[in-house]
N, C-alpha and C positions, 0 to 999 in steps of 0.2 A: 888667363887660364884659371887663376884662383877665383875670379868673379863667377866664372862658369860653374865651378865646383860648388860655390856657395848657393847659387841659384838652383842647381840640381838638388842640393840637400834640402832647400826650402820646399821645393816642389814635392819631394818625397814625404817630408813632414806634414805638409798640407793634406796630401792624400791619406797619410796615416791617421791624421786627426779626423778626417772625414769618415774613414772606415770605423774608427773607434766610436765616433759620435753615432754613426748608423747602428753599430752594434748595441750601444747604450740605449738608443731610442727603441730598438727592437726588443731589448730586454725589458725596458719599462712597459712597452706595449704588451709584452707577453705576461708580465706580472699582473698588470691591470686586468687583462683578459681572464687570467686564472681566478683572480679575486671575484670578478663579476660572475664567472661561471659557477663559483662555489656559493656565493652569497646572494646573488640576485633572486628575488622572490619568484620570478617567472622562469627561472632556469630549471630544466628537467634534472640536470645533474645536482643542482642545489637541493631540489626536492628529494632526490634519491639519497643524498647525503644526510638530510634531516631524518628521512625514514629509517636510516641506520641507527640514529641516535634516540628516536622516540617511536612510540607505537600506541595505538588504541587497543587495549585488551578487553575482550568480552568477559563479563562476569556472569556465569550461568545462573539463571533463576532456578529455584527448587521446583521440581515438577509437582503438580497437585496430587492429592490423594484420591483413591477410588474406594468407596465404601459399599458394603452390603446394606440391605434394607434396614437391618437392626443396628447399624452403626459399626459393625465389625470391619476392620481394615482389610481390604483385598490387595491394595497396592499403595505404597507410599515411597517418598524419597526422603532419606535422612541425610543430614549433613555429615560428611566424612572428611577426614583431613589426611594429607600426605605430609610426612615430616621430611623437610629438605635441609641439607647442610652445605654451606659454602666453606670448604676447607682452606680457602685463601682470602677470607674476609679481611678487610683493612684492619679491624681492631683485634683480630685473632693472631696475636703475636706468638712467637715461638715459646717464650716462657709461660704464657697463659695456656697454650695448647698442652704443653708437657705437664703442667701442674693439674690439669683437669681431665686428661684423657683416660686415666685409670678409673676414676670414679664414674665417668660417663659410660665407659665400656662395660663396667660391672652392672650398671642400671639397665643398659640396653640388653644385656644377656638375660637379666631377670624378667624384663617386661615382655620381650618378644619370643614366642615359641613357634613351632611349626616346622615345615619342611626346610625353610631357610634359616633356622635358628643357629646362633653362633655363641660360642663361649666368650667370656670377657676378654681373653687373650686374642681370640680371633677378631673380635671387634676392634681392639686396639691396633692389631696389625693391619687390618683393612683400612681404617681411617688414617693411620700414619702413612700408608702407601699412597692413598689418594691425595693426601696433602703434599707429599713429595712430587706427585704428578701434576700439581697445581689444578686439581679438579675443583670447579666452582659450583657445580650443581649435582649433588648426589642425593638420591631418594633413599633415606634411611628406612622408612616404613610407610605403608600406605593403608588407606581405609581405616584410620583411627577414629574412635568415638570421641565425643566431646569430653566425657569424664576422663578418658585416657590422656587427652591433650592437657586438661587441667593439671593432672599429676605431673606430666612430663615437663611442663613449663617451669616447674620448681627445680629441675635438674641443673647440675653444673653446666656451664656454657649456654644452655638453653635460656636460663633466666637472665643472661647478659644481653639478650636481644640479637637481632639479625645482623647488625653491622659490627658487633664485638664478638659475640659467641658464634656467629655464622649460622644459626639455626632458625628456621621459620616454618610456618605451616600453611599449606595451600588447601583451601576448602573446595569441595565439590559435592554434588548430590549423588547418592547411590540408590538405585531403585531396589526396593525389597517387596517380596510377595509373601503373604502370610497364610495362604490357603493351599500351599503345595501345588499339586496338579489339578485341583478343583477349578473348573471353568478356565483353565489356563489359556485356551485359544480365545475364549470370549473376552476375558480381561485384556488379553493382548500381549502377554508375555511371549517373547520370541528370542531364541538363542542367537540368531544371526543379526540381531539389532533392528530388524524390520518391525515397524509398529503396525499391528493388526488389531482386530477386535476394538474394544473401547479405547485402548491406548492410541490406536490409529484414528478412529472416527472422531475422537475429541482431543486430538493432539494440539490443535490451536489453543484450546482453553487450558489444557493441562500443562503445557510447557511454559506458560508465562512469557515474560519479556526480559531478555538478558540485559544486564547493565553494561556500562562502558567505563573503563578506567584509563586515564592518560598516564603513561609510564615513560621513564627516561632510562636509557642504557648507561650503566655505570662501568667504570674500569673492571675488567675481568668478566664482562658479559652478564652482569647482574642487573636486573630491571627493578626499579623502585617506583612506587606510585608518586605522582606529582599532583598537588592540589590545583586544579584549574577548573574553569567553567565547562570544559569540554568533557564531561563525564555524567553518568547517571547511575542510580541504584537499580538493581534488578527488582522486578515485580514478580513475585512467586506465582505459580500457576494456580488456577481455580481447582477446587475439589468437586468431584461428582459423586452423587449418592445414587446407587443403583436400586432396582427393585428385586435383585437376587436375594433369595433366602438361602443362607449357608447350609442349613439343615436339609432343605429340599434338594439343593444342588448335590449334596453328599449322597442322598438317597438315590437321586436320578443317575448319578455317575456310577455309583456302586452297582446298581441294578443293571445298567447297560453293560458294564464290564463283565459281570457274571454271565449275562445272556450271550455276549459275543464269544466269551471263552468256551462256553458249552457247545457252540455251533462252529467255532473256528471261522467266524465270518470275517470278511475283508474289512468292513467298517460299519459304523452305525451312529445314530444320533437320537437324542431325546430332547423335547422341549415341554416345559410345564408353564401354562398360562393361567393367570387369575381370571376367571370367566367374566366377571362383571366389569373389570377395569382394562383388561388387555395387558396387564403388567406381566412381564416374563419373570418367573420365579426361579427357573433353572434352565440351563442349556448344557448338554453334554455331547461331545463329539469325540469318538475314538476310532483309531485306525490301527490295524495289525502291522507291526513292524517286521523286518526281516528276521528278528530274533524271536518272533512268536508272541511278543508282548504288545500291549495296546497303549497308544500314545495319542495326545491331542495334537493334530497336525493341520487340520482343515476344518472350517466351520460348515459342515455338511448341512446342518439344519437351515442355514440361511442361503448358502451358496451352491447347493447341488440341485439341479433341475432335471427330473427324470419323469418317465411315464408312471403315474401313481398306482395303476392297477385298480383293484376293486374298491379301495377307499373312495374313488372318484364316483362310484355308483350313487353316492349321496347326492351329487349334482343332478343326476338323472331323475332321482326321486323328487328333488326340489322343483325341477322344471315341470314334471308331469302333474304334481299337486298344485303348484302355483298357477299353471295355465288351466286347471280344472279338467284336464283330460282323464284323470284316473281318480277313483275314490277307493276307500279301504276294502270294498267288496269286489271290485273288478278283478278279473283274472285273465291269464293269457296261456296259450299252449306252449309249454316249454320243450316240446319235442323229445321228452325223456332225456334231456341233457345233451343232445347232439343236434347240430343244425348247420347247414351250409348255405351261405348267401353269396352269390357270385363265387369269387375265389377265397372268400373268408370262411374258414371252418371254425365254428365255435363249439366248445365242449365244457360242461360243468365239471368241476373238480370232484364232486360227489353226485352220483346218479340220483335224480329226484325220486321220491317215493310216490309221487302222484304226477299226473300229466298236466295239470293246470295249477299255476301259482298266482297268488295275488302279488301286488307290488311289495307288500310287507314281507311276503315269503321269499320273493326274489332277493331282497336285502338279507333276510335272515339266513338264507342258505347260499348266498353269494352266487346266484345263478347268472352266468354270462348270457345264456340263451334267452331266459325270460326277460332280463333287463334290456338287452339289445332289441328284442322283438317289441317290447312296450314302446321304446323310443322310436323305433322305425315306423311302427304303426301310426304314431301321432305326428311325427316330424319329417317323414320322408318327402312330402311335397314342399315343406318349408323348413329345411334344416337350419336356416339362419335363426329361426325362432328358438331353436334349442341352444345354439352357440351364444345367442344374446344373453342367456342366463349366466354363462361363464363370464361374459363381458361385464354384465351388471354387477356381479360379485367381485369384480376387480382381479380375476385370475389371469388376465392378459398383461398385467403391469407388475413391475417389481415393487414389493411393499416398501413403504417409506419407513425404514427401521433404523434404529440407532447404529447398528452395524451394517454398513452397506454391502451389497452383493455386486460382484463383478460380472455376473451372468444375468440372463433374461429368461422369463417364462415364454412358453409358446402355446398359444391356443389357436388352432387352425379354424378357419371359417370357410363357407362356400366360395369366398372371394380368393382364397389361397390358391396358388397355382397348382398344387398337387392334390387338391380336394377331388375325391372320386366317389364311386357308388358305395364303397365299404367304409368311408371315413366316418359317417354318422354312427353306425353300430359299433365301430371300433372305439370312438370317443366315449360312447355311452358306458363302456365298461373299463375306462381308464387308460386307453391307448390313444395315439394320435394327438397327445397333449403332453406338455412337459412343465411341471410346476415343482416348487420347493416344499419341503416339510413345513416351513413357516406358513406358506399359503394354505396348505391343508389344515393346519392348526387353526388358522383364522376362519376357515369355512365351517369347521365343526364347532368352533367357539360361537359363531353367529347363531347356529341352531340352539346351542346350550343357553345363549343369552336372549332367547325369545325373539330372534330376528334382528337384533341390534348388532351391527358389525363394529368392533372396536379396533382401533389402531394398536398394534403391538408396540410396546415401548419398554426400555430397560433402564433409562436414566430418569429419575424422579425429581432431582434437585441439583442445582449448581450453587456452590458456595465459594465466596471469596473472603479470605482471611477469617474463616470460621462463621461468616454471616451469610444468610440466605440471599443469593443474588437473583435466582430465578427458580420458580416452582413449576414443574411440568405436570400438568393434570391429565387424567385419562381423556382420550379424544375419541369421539364417535365419528366413524367414517360414513356410516349409512344407518340412520335410525330405523329405516323400513326396508332393510335388505331382503328380509323374508317375512311374510305375514306371521304373526304370533300363532294363529290357529294351525298354520302349516307346520311350524316348529313343534307344536304339541304332538301332531301325528308322527312326524319324523322321529321325535324322541322316543315314542313308544316302539317304533320300528327298530331303532337302534338298541333299545332295551331287549327286544326279542332276540337280536343277534347274540347277546350275551346270555340270556336266560335259556334259550333253546336252539341256538343256531351255531354258526362256525366258531364262536368264541365261548361256547358253553363251559369250556374248561376253566374259565376265570370267574364264573358266577360267584358272587359273594352273598353270604347269609346275613351280613351286617348292613349292607347298603346296596343300592342299585347302581349298576354301571350301564351307560349307554355308549355304544361304540360300533365300529365296523372294521373287519379284517380286510387286508389287501395283499394280494400276491401278484407281482408283476414279473413277466419274463423280460429280462433286461436286453435291450437292443445293443448290438455291437457296432452301431453307427452305419456306415455305408455297407458293411458286410451283412447287415440285417440281424436276424435273431440267431442264425447259425445252428449248427448241430449240437454244440455244447451249451446246455441251458444254464444260465446264471439268473438267479432270482433276487427280487427285492421283496422282503417281508415287512408288512406295516400293520399298525393298529392305531386308530385315532378314536378318541372318545372323551367323555366327561363324566364327572361324578360329584356328589350323589345325584342321580338322574332327576329326582323330584325337586331338588334345589341346588343346581350345579355351582360348585365352588372353583373347581379346577378343570381345565381342558388339557389333554396330554396327547402328543404325537410320538410314536416310537417307530423308527425305520431302521431295518437291518439289511445290509447289502451283501450278497454273495455268500450265504451260509453254506457250510460243507456238511455232507452227511444226508441222511434220509429225511430229516426235517428241513423244510424250506418255506412253509406257508406262514402267513401273518398270524393265523390262529395258533400255530404251534410254537412260534418263536417270539414275535413281538407282543402278542396279547399277554403272555405270562410276565414279561418285563413291565408292561403297563400295570398289571395287577399288583406286582410287588411294590411299585412306586405308590400306587393309590392306597394300598393297605397301610403302608407306613405313614403316609400323610394323614390319612383318616384317623389313625390311632394317636397321632401326636399333635394335631391341630385342633385347638379348642373351639374354633368357630363352627366346626361341623359336628360337634358332639352334643348330645343332650345335656341340658343343665343338670348338675348334681345338687341335690338339696341336702340340708343338714351337714354341711361341711364347716370346718373351722380353720382359721389361720393359725399356724404354729405360734407358740409364744415368742420365739425368735428364730429366724431362719438360719440354716447352715450356710456359711459363706466360705469362699476360697481364699487362700493366701494370695495376696496380690497388691495392686496399686492402692495406696491410701486414699487419695483424693476421689477416685472413682467409687471406691467402697463407701466412703462417707456420703457421697451424693445419692447413691442408691438407698442407703439406710435412712437418710433424711426424707427421701420421697415416700418411703414406706412408713414413716412415722415411728421408726424404731430407734431407741436411744443407743448411743455407742460412746465409748470413752477411750481415748488414746492413753495407754499406759506410759509411765514416765520413761522417756528415752534415756540412753546412756549418758548423753550430755544435754544440758539445758539449751544449748545453741544448736543441737543436732536434731532437725526434724526429719524423720525417716520418710523415704519415698515408698517403701513397701512394708506391709504388715502381715501378720498371721493372726487368725481369730482365736479368742479365748472366751468361749461362750458361757454365759451365765443364764439364770432362769428368765429374767425379764430385760436383760440388756446384753450388749456384746462389748467386751473389752478388746481393743485392738493393740496387739503387742508388736512393737517395732521389730522389723526383720532386717538385719544387717548382714553383709557379706563382704569379702575382700577379693582383690584381683589375683590372689595367689592360689586360691582353692576354688574348685567348682561348687557353686552354691546349690542348695536343695530347692529345686523348682517344682517338686512333686506337690500336687494339690492346687497348683496355679492354673489359670486359663492360659491358652497358648499365646495370647498377645503379651501378657505380662512376662511369661517365661522367655519369649523371643526377645523382648525388650532388654531384659537383664543379660542374656547370653550374647546377643549380638553386640551390645554395648561393650562387652569384655573382649570383643574381637574374635569370638568363636563362631564356627560354622554350625548350623543346626539343621537337622532333618526331623520330620515328625510324621506320624501316621495316625489316622482316626480323627475324631473331633471331640470336643468337650474339655475335660481337665487332664492335666498330666498325671499319670499314675506310675510311670516308670521312666527313669533316665539312665542312659548308658554313655559314659562311665558314671558311677554313682557319686553322690554328694561327698565333698571333701577331697576328691582327687586333685592332685597337684596340677595346676595349669601347665607347668613345664612338661609333664608326662603325657599330655593329650596330643601334642603335635598338631598335624594338619587334619586329623580325623574329625569328622563332624560329631556333634553331640546328638544322640538319637533319643527322641522323646516319643513315648507311646501314650496315646490319649484314649479315654473312654468317655461316653456321654455323661453329662452331669447327673 
């Protein structure tokens, strides 16, 4: 019996050992599997775990600058810094924190003002609370300038470094625009972050190449850089130099705004082109908002394709003269300004004073009847010969311009499915075709340029790291687009429009203007022209007519009131722009004899280095007066003029009081104020004549309100 008990016990033990062994083997297998799962290079889990510990962070490149033709900054990216604090940094012990928090809070209260300003006690309470909550990433301040950061790095805790004091700075680029609303849409500034205009068209060049930095996650969720081969430095974006002239842009935009305000028009645009090169010197686009004010919201000059109206009669004149069908003495029966052709009823805006018009008189008086009858007489049997002129001049294709358009022009031909008996006379007076203001500008510029068609362009140079990378030269699209002798006849016809025709109200006694008015009845799409008439008023032309320097297009859409024609609305805008350009641009003025250069010029308070460069180029001596400290070379100066030289007096300011920027150019004033972390608004152009608040105002009293700078021409 006992032997049987012993055997039973042995059997139970054996089975127990087997179970234990199996459990042990399973545990060993489980541990090995877990280790493999975590550390195997091919394991997804292992990769995910490594991804939690390390990362590749992109280091943004600084976006390139955009310059005006004279070197003025239109847009730039400046390095800005966010001040970050880790309240649970390993080296930030409780004794260290308590010993430094009072002085740090006091400095924070002194340095930072605005809507989120805090007193020293509030800063202390805030940081102490965040420390108790074990917060490891708190943004103390954002968008700090380099000079501010240099000062802050000497503060308590900050000077102890990231891992002891818990404070560090994250760098990023901030886009700044120096011309306010001037050419806002053209440059590409957009509130919703969408890149349009030059910012969008040249985004690949401007944005540069972001760098990469390998980082490791530390306890508490802090990431620190790790030096490995798996990283690269950012390559800053290229700069672009535009053909825009800031002064002409200001003139164009101001003149357009006044014209739109007077007529309460829906929107309008202006383009100014340098005749001989095709360089665009100004683009202005304005639209009326719901508040009755005008804003840049769409690039109508490039992107809006409409029926141009009577400005298109220039094409009819080109075709008739180039094909030799009409000379300057040929005339046609204008039916006293009223004529019906099939179901097309044509009527001149002004009843003719005589029954027969020459082609020149048709343009001069903008005769719909006369122009249509001239074209129908010579092209009725072969309308394609007429439309071929539009094709030859490239009106059927979208211009290859620096700012691309999302829309397309339309030039109907006899092969078009909807071509009919009235298509030819309709097109001859500016209907049955849809083109942009830019295309009209190119057409008129070709006449001004003696038949040479230039490609419009707005970027003249690409720079990388301050050095020229690519120069964009003027490009001829068609050297013989129109015969020179034809352009001579056309120019005189266009001069007659201004001297004694539909634009006689803008005739100048100082110089000759050649141009054409245009008034188009806007189509409502599928609904046709409808009972409610909406008009587009335009004027295109060039000046001085005997030696054209600039070609301008002005288009105003949906004006309100009794005035609606191109001669009444757009021509005066053209004249205002042309007068001011003529008065200020030396290239088109007679040379003045018996003049002398002043002994020494008046200069503005501003940047020392730029001032020295200009004075050296002019051969004028200058001397920097003794700075306050022998080791302190000033960045800014103010002039102290003497008879034969200029003394440059150092100009110093502090971060506690608002400096005096009166007398400075806008770039220098903006440089100082934005570096201090202040917001700036300005109006006008030239030098600063008034600042609000005034010089000496405590920075702490300014708050979040922007500094208002008022400028006047130099």
